[in-house]
C-alpha positions, -999 to +999 in steps of 0.1 A: +464+233+047+431+225+032+418+204+003+393+223-019+370+203-041+350+221-067+324+205-090+320+227-120+306+227-155+331+213-181+329+244-202+344+265-174+375+244-168+400+264-188+388+297-174+391+284-138+425+269-145+438+302-159+424+322-130+439+298-104+473+301-121+471+339-118+467+337-080+496+312-077+479+278-078+498+258-104+490+222-094+454+210-096+439+176-100+410+173-126+386+144-128+355+138-150+326+127-128+291+115-135+263+127-112+229+111-109+206+136-093+171+150-093+176+169-125+166+153-157+201+154-171+210+155-207+186+145-235+199+116-256+185+098-287+185+061-289+170+043-319+152+074-329+135+081-296+146+109-273+149+102-236+164+119-205+196+102-195+194+111-158+231+114-155+251+147-158+288+149-166+307+174-145+344+182-138+358+179-103+388+201-095+409+193-064+434+217-050+456+215-019+462+251-007+477+268+023+452+282+048+460+318+037+451+310+001+418+292+007+396+323+006+411+335-026+408+301-043+371+298-033+364+333-044+381+328-077+364+296-085+330+309-074+332+340-096+341+321-127+323+288-124+290+300-110+261+303-135+224+309-132+219+271-131+217+255-097+245+230-091+269+243-117+294+252-090+297+232-057+327+238-035+337+216-006+366+222+019+383+195+039+412+195+063+445+182+048+464+157+070+497+146+055+502+109+059+537+098+070+553+075+045 
């Protein structure tokens, strides 16, 4: 089993969720994250002056999937969440080790 983490644009969340449901993934964990990177981020206005916030809000989707589904999950997320903007779809894969309780 693997843990798949995908950092995607918030606007693509519902499309990704629906597509994952179609391939048999029903349980996902969704978190809102804030990234501070090299990009200028979002423009904000404070006291009438516009400035670049430097932080970007993204959505992180985490899925625990069987080894045979990992390829389909990655392909599905990549097709839907990828845009022409760099960094709009980052996918990480980690091994899943179940902790005994």
